[in-house]
N, C-alpha and C positions, 0 to 999 in steps of 0.2 A: 342454611343447610337444606339440601335437596332430599326429599323423602319419596318413597315409592319408586325408586330407580331400579330395584332388583326384582326379577321374576321369582326368586326363591333364595334359600340360604346358601351362602358360599362355604366351600370346604374349609377355608381358614377360620370360620366361626366354630368349627366342630372341635370338641375336646373329649378326651377319654380320661376317666378317673376310676380308681379301684381301691378295694380293701380286702385283705385275706379274711376268709370266713372261719369262725370258730365252730359253727355248725353248718352242715351242708345246706345251701339254699336259704339261709337266714341272714338278713342284712345286718352286718356288724355296726354297732353304735360307736363309730370312730370317725375321725377325719379321714376322708379319702385322699389318695395320692394321685396327683396329676401325672399323665404319661406323655412322653415324647414319642412321636411316630411319624412316618412318612406317608403311610396309607393304612386304612383299616377295612376290615370285612366282617364286622359284627352285623348279623342279620337273622331274622326269624324265618322259620320254615314250618309248614304243616304238611304232613303226609296224608293223602286222601285215597280212598278206596271206593270202588263201585261194585255192588253185588252183581254177579254175572247171571242175572235173571233172563229167562226166555220171555220176550215181550212181542205181542202181535203187532204193536205199533212201530216196531223196528227202531226204538229209541233206547238209549242207555238209561239205566236206573240212576237215581240221584246218588251223588257221592257223599261220603261221610268222612269226618276227620278221625283218623286213627291214632296219630301221634303228633306231638308238637315239640320242636326243639329249636335251637339257634346255633349258628356257626359263630365262632369267635376267633379273631385273628388280627394281626397287624404286622406291618413291616417297619424296620427301624434303621437308623444310622447309629452305630454303637458309640456310646460315650461312657466314661467311667462313672460307676456308682448309680447309673440310671435304672438298670434292669436286674440288679443283684437278687432281689427277693423273688422276681419272676423266674430267673434262672434256677434258683433253688427249688421253686415249685415244679418247673419243667423236669428237673433231674430227680425229684422226690427226695431231696437231700437238705442239709442245713450247713451253713457256713461254720467251720470250726473256729475255735478261739485262735487268735493270731499267734504265730510262732516266728520270732525274729522279724516281726513287722508284717508277715504274710499270714493270712487266713485262707483255708482251702475248702472248696466245695466238691464233693464227689456224689455220684448217683447213689440213691438209697431206696427206701420203701415208704417214706412219709408222704401222705396225700395232702395237698394243699389246693383248695379251691378259692375262687375270688368272686366278689360281688363287683360287677362292672357297671358303669353308667356312661352313656354317650350323650353329651350335651350338644343340642342342635341350636338352641336359643336359650335366653334366660328363663323361659317358661316351657321349654320343650326338651324332654329327655327320653331316651330309650334305655331300658334297664335289663341287665343280663345276670340273673343269680346263678350260683353254682358253676361259674366258668372254670373249665379245666383245660389246661394246655397239654395236648397229647403229642405235639410235635414242634420242632423248632430248628433253626439253623443259624450258623455264623459263616460268613464268606468274606475272604480277602482276595482281591484280584487287581491286577495292574490297571492303573488309571481310575480306580474307584476308592471310596472310603470303605471302612469295615461295615458291612451290612449284616442284617439278621432278620429273623422272623419268628413269630409265635403263632400257632394255630391250634384250634381245638373246638370245643362245643360248650354250650351253656344249657341250663335246664329249660329256659324259655326266654322270650322277648316280650316286654310290655312297655307301655308308655307311662310317663309321669310328667307332672307339671312343676315339680319342685326338686331342688337339689337334695339327693339322699344322704349327703355327707353330714356328719355331726360337726357343725362348725364349718369354717372355710376349708375348701380343698387345698391341700398342701402343694405348693408349687413344685414342679419337676426340677431335678438338678439341672444346672445350666452349663455344665462342662463342655468343652469343645469336642466335636466329633473326631474319632480316631482315624487318621489317614493311613494309607498303605505305603507311604514313602518314608517319612521320618518316623512314623509310628510302628512300622513292622520290623521286628527283629528277625535274625537269621532263623530259618526253618531248621529244626534239628531232628536227626535220626539217631536214636540210641545215645543221645548226649553230645553228638558232634554235628557241626554244620553239614547239611546235605550237599553232596557233590553234584550240584546242578543249580541252574538259575530257575527259581520258582516263578511261575506266572500266576497261579491261582491255587487256593485251597479252600474247600468247603467242608464243614462238619454238619451232618444231619442227625438229629436226635428224634427218635420216634418211639412212642409207647404203643406197640402193636397190640391190637385187640381192645384198646380203650373204647368204651361205648356207653351210651345211656341205657338204663334199665327201665322198662315200662311195666305197668300193671293195670289190671281192670279198674275202671272207675275214674280214670283221669287220663287226659291226653299228654300231660306233662310227665317228664322222667321222674321216677321215684327213687333213683339211685344211679350209680355208675360203676363200671369196671375200670380199674386203674391202668391196665395194660402192662405189657412186658417191654422194658427199655432196650432199644437197639440203637447202636451208633454206627453210622456209615459215613461216607464222604467221597470226595475226589481230590486228587492232587495232580496239577498240570505243571510240567517243567519243560524247558527247552532241552531237546535231546542232545546229549554229548557223548554218552558212553552207556554200557550195559549194566552199570552198577545196580540201579533200581530194578532193571529187568531180571537180573540174576536173583534178586531177593524175591521177586514174584514167582519165578520158577521153583525156588527152594521152598516156598510157602513158609518161610521163617517169620516169626513174630518179632516186631520191633516197636520201640517207644517212639512215637512221633509227637513233637511239641513245637509250639511257636509262641512268641511273646509279642503283645501289642502294647503301645504306650501312647498316652495323650501328650499334649504340649507341656503339661505340668509334671510329667514323669510318673503319673499314676499308671499302673500296668496290670494287665491280665496275662496269664500264661495258660494256654489250653493244652492239655496232655491226654494222649491216648496211650496208655501204658503197654498195651498188648495188641498190636495192629498188623494185619496182613495187607500187603500191596497186591492187588488183584487186577486181572483183565486189562492189561495195558493197550492203549490205542496210540501207536506210533505212526503218525500219518503226515503226509504232505498235502496241505490244504489247497495249494494252487501255486502258480508260478511266482517266484520271488518271495515266498513266504518261509518263515522259520518252521522247521520240523519240530513238532511238539510231541511229548509223551504224557498221556493222561492215564493215571492209575485210579482204580476204585479202592477206597479205604474200607476195610472190614475189621471193626474193633471187637474185642471180646474181653471178658473180665481178666484182669491181670493178677499177679501174685498177691496183691493186697486186697483183692475182692471187688474192685470197682472197674468200670469200663471207661469212664471219662472223669477227669479232674479239671477244675478251674482254680488257679491260684490268683489271689487278688492282693496286689502290693501297692499301698499308697506311697506317694512321693515322700522322700526322706524329709 
């Protein structure tokens, strides 16, 4: 066996694992859950400030650290059952008890934070307490699999030399990634298949105003603001008629929904119960290309009081 061949750690050696916190910023004494991801962006950051002193030597005064925080985020290829608890945290909701085989998640007001660790080697970890996901997305487009992302912030970043999990880290689910051919079901508008060939749909979830709270005596955050949930997105179709355009002009509200399934027939249905189609871009991109119509999606609370719902249906 050859040793000393690498200048540093490879990305394939990196692992993410997490556990929900019972108390903000306190490591839970449980087995951590391993996470599947395609890339990650967990990193620490210090805010620094220099006094604006008048100096005869024409040099800046020494900087001091005023705040310390960490960004938290990862990109993913969607698979069934892998991100259910993180989706609940993102939407500040909980999965309801199953009804006829399906359980539903809707946005709510429950705050969930997570203790994350990033393993770089068997004795090298970076730790991110009080991780809070303030935005996320799901995207289906032609020629791709179903992708998504989570992003937000943590209280701080620190290093560790041992695994913080109580016992072995629980392996991530190993289901197949959902593709956008066999796995994507007809896009629906008010319960009927949309009268257009869809090319892409993206759902963006943002908790506007979510932020860390700081106080005197510590550079670390002392708390956080949960933010106000907003759901937007885009829908791109091949242009064939003015049906969707007329709905944009009327500013009428519509239910938009689509279902995705894996190869074992496990399914998710994403539902925007009260959504506007806005700001169409009906353009010819160049010679010999299809004319596309791209609409912005603007969701709002529906009659049942929620802005977005995700139905989870296991295979029969």
